[in-house]
C-alpha positions in Angstrom: -7.2 -13.4 -3.9 -10.8 -14.1 -4.9 -12.7 -13.8 -8.1 -15.3 -11.0 -8.6 -18.8 -12.1 -7.7 -21.3 -13.1 -10.4 -23.0 -9.7 -10.4 -19.9 -7.7 -11.3 -17.7 -9.6 -13.8 -14.3 -8.1 -14.2 -11.2 -9.0 -16.2 -9.0 -8.9 -13.1 -8.9 -10.6 -9.7 -9.9 -8.7 -6.6 -7.4 -8.8 -3.8 -8.8 -9.0 -0.2 -7.0 -9.6 3.0 -8.0 -9.1 6.7 -4.4 -7.9 7.3 -4.8 -4.6 5.7 -7.1 -1.6 5.9 -10.7 -2.5 4.8 -12.2 -0.5 2.0 -14.1 2.5 3.2 -16.0 3.2 0.0 -16.8 1.9 -3.4 -13.4 0.3 -4.2 -11.3 -2.8 -3.3 -8.0 -3.2 -1.5 -6.3 -4.1 -4.7 -6.6 -5.8 -8.0 -4.4 -8.3 -9.9 -4.2 -8.8 -13.6 -1.6 -10.4 -15.9 1.0 -10.4 -13.2 0.3 -6.8 -12.2 -0.9 -5.8 -8.7 -2.4 -2.4 -8.1 -3.1 -1.4 -4.5 -5.7 1.2 -3.5 -4.7 4.0 -1.2 -4.0 2.7 2.3 -4.7 4.9 5.4 -3.3 3.6 8.7 -6.7 2.4 9.9 -8.5 -0.9 10.6 -5.4 -3.1 10.5 -3.8 -5.3 13.2 -1.1 -2.6 13.5 -3.5 0.2 12.6 -3.1 3.5 14.2 -5.7 6.1 15.1 -5.5 9.7 14.0 -4.0 10.6 17.3 -0.9 8.5 16.6 2.4 10.1 15.7 3.3 10.4 12.0 5.9 7.7 12.3 3.4 5.1 13.6 0.9 6.0 10.9 3.5 5.8 8.2 4.6 2.3 9.4 1.0 1.1 9.6 0.1 2.4 6.1 3.2 0.9 4.5 2.7 -2.5 6.2 -0.9 -2.5 5.1 0.2 -1.8 1.5 2.7 -4.7 1.6 0.0 -7.0 3.1 -2.1 -6.4 0.0 0.9 -6.9 -2.3 1.5 -10.2 -0.5 -2.2 -11.3 -0.8 -1.9 -10.6 -4.5 1.1 -12.8 -4.9 4.0 -10.3 -4.6 6.5 -9.3 -2.0 8.8 -6.3 -1.2 11.1 -7.1 -4.1 8.2 -7.1 -6.5 7.0 -3.5 -5.7 7.4 -1.3 -8.8 6.3 2.0 -7.4 4.9 3.7 -4.3 3.0 6.9 -4.0 2.8 8.5 -0.6 0.5 11.4 0.2 1.7 13.1 3.3 0.2 16.1 5.2 3.1 18.4 5.4 6.6 18.4 4.0 8.1 18.5 7.5 7.2 14.7 7.7 9.3 13.9 4.6 12.5 12.9 6.6 10.5 10.7 9.0 8.8 9.0 6.0 12.2 8.4 4.3 13.5 6.8 7.4 10.5 4.5 8.0 10.3 3.7 4.2 14.0 2.7 4.1 13.6 0.5 7.2 10.7 -1.3 5.7 12.0 -1.7 2.2 15.6 -2.3 3.1 17.7 -3.0 0.0 14.7 -2.6 -2.3 14.2 0.7 -3.9 11.0 0.9 -6.0 10.2 4.0 -7.9 8.5 6.5 -5.6 6.6 9.8 -5.4 6.0 11.7 -2.2 3.1 14.2 -2.6 2.6 16.8 0.1 -1.2 17.4 0.5 -3.1 19.9 2.8 -5.3 17.1 4.4 -6.4 13.5 4.1 -9.6 11.7 4.9 -10.5 11.3 8.6 -7.5 13.5 9.7 -4.8 11.0 8.9 -1.2 12.1 8.1 -0.4 9.6 5.3 -1.9 7.5 2.6 0.0 4.9 0.5 -0.8 3.4 -2.9 1.2 1.7 -5.6 1.9 -1.1 -8.0 3.8 -4.4 -7.9 4.1 -7.6 -9.9 3.5 -11.1 -8.8 6.5 -13.0 -7.7 6.6 -15.2 -10.8 6.7 -12.0 -13.0 9.8 -10.3 -11.6 13.5 -11.0 -11.8 14.5 -12.2 -8.3 18.2 -11.6 -9.2 17.7 -7.9 -9.6 17.8 -5.4 -6.7 
């Protein structure tokens, strides 16, 4: 996490990590404030596990979810601290594949979630992930 630069003061901390998709526009990977972590939409691009638009949906879903979790981690959270996830997918036919990949990655953790079928996404990708988490010190580790 790093503080906003002197020219753009904010009330929150900007989250930056090289382990997730870099911002492709006028936004940041995520922000943290008062124990809350908000992650910008993550396409499966520009990450160590990033996938091109030619990759199958499953590989893209995995890369986007892992990118999302890397930003949560950089902000001081973990899988157990994720409050909600919004997945935008191109086509409802991918929903069962997304469910499988999502459950593999989150395991026993079941954050609130929305899956939103959309006609298309930027650059021709099949999936985009965004969501909210809390920092590790702000969640009850005894809860599942």
